[in-house]
N, C-alpha and C positions, 0 to 999 in steps of 0.2 A: 504494500500500500504506500509506504513512504517513497519508494522509487517511482511509482506511478504518479504520485502527487508532485514529486520533484520534476518529473519529465513534463508535466503539464505547465508548471511554473516556468521551466526553461524554455519551452516552446512559445509560451506567451511573451516572455521577455525578449526572445529572439525576434519575434514579429512586431512587438510593440514595446520597445525598450523603456519608454516613460510611463507605462501603464502602472497604476496602483493595484497591488495584489491584496485581496482580502481572503483570508483562510477561515472557513467556518469549522470550528472545533467540534468534535464529537466525543462521547464517552460511552463505554460499555456498562451495562448494568453490573453492579457489584454482587454477582451471584456467588463468587468465590474470592478468596484472598490471593488468588493467583497473580503473579507479577505481570502477566500479560494484560490484565485489565488496566492497571495503572500505566503501563508502557504504551498501550494503545492511545489513551487520552493525551499522553505527553508528546506524541508524534506531531500533532498539529502546532503546539507551541514551539517545538524545536524547529519545524519548517518555517514558521513565521519569523522566528529570530534569525535563522540562517539566511533567509531571503529578504530581510527587511520588509516583511509584509505585515499588514494589519491583521489582528486576530480577533475573531468573535470567539470568546473562550469556550462556550458550549451552546451550540445552536438551539438545542432543545431545552435550555434552561427554563424551568417553570412548566414545561410541557411533558417531558419524559416521565413516564410512570404515573401520570395523572389521567385516570380513565375518562374524566369529564372533558378532556382536551384532545382525546385520541379516538380514532375510529374503532370499530368493533374488534380489530386485531390487536388493539392496545399498543401498536407500534407506530402507526402513521397518524400524524395530527389531523384533526377534523378542522372545520372552518374556524372555530374559536381558537384552536391551537395554532393555526396558521397566522392568526393575528398576533399572537404572542411571539411566534418566530420572527415575524416582520419587525416587531418592536426590538427584539434581540439584535437583529441585524442593523436596524436604523440607529440604535444607540452607538454603534461603532461607525457606521457609514456617514451619518450626518456631520460629525466633526471633520471627517476627511473631506467631504464636499465643501464645507465652509472654508476650510484651510485652502483648498484648491482655488476657490473663488478669490481669495485674498492675494494670490500670486499674480504678478504682472504677466500679461500675455507675451509669449515669445514672438519676436518679429523676424 
């Protein structure tokens, strides 16, 4: 997964060197104390740091594990859950957009 995500970042940067990269972090449910669970979540932060990308720490914050915000499968967010996800992303994206508007245009 790490290699695939890095390849996506590399291809994006090759085609669009000035693109701002946003990485949406995920976590696995803590069904066990296995190191894999914590290592999985750490991949996203490590990739963001390595690539000077902006991180949404956990895309499903407030939604994951909440039956009221997920579809019948309890995995995929329903419409109300999607609104929470949008807020999770917007909290990170809005400051980036504001900052980009403050930069002078390149001539």
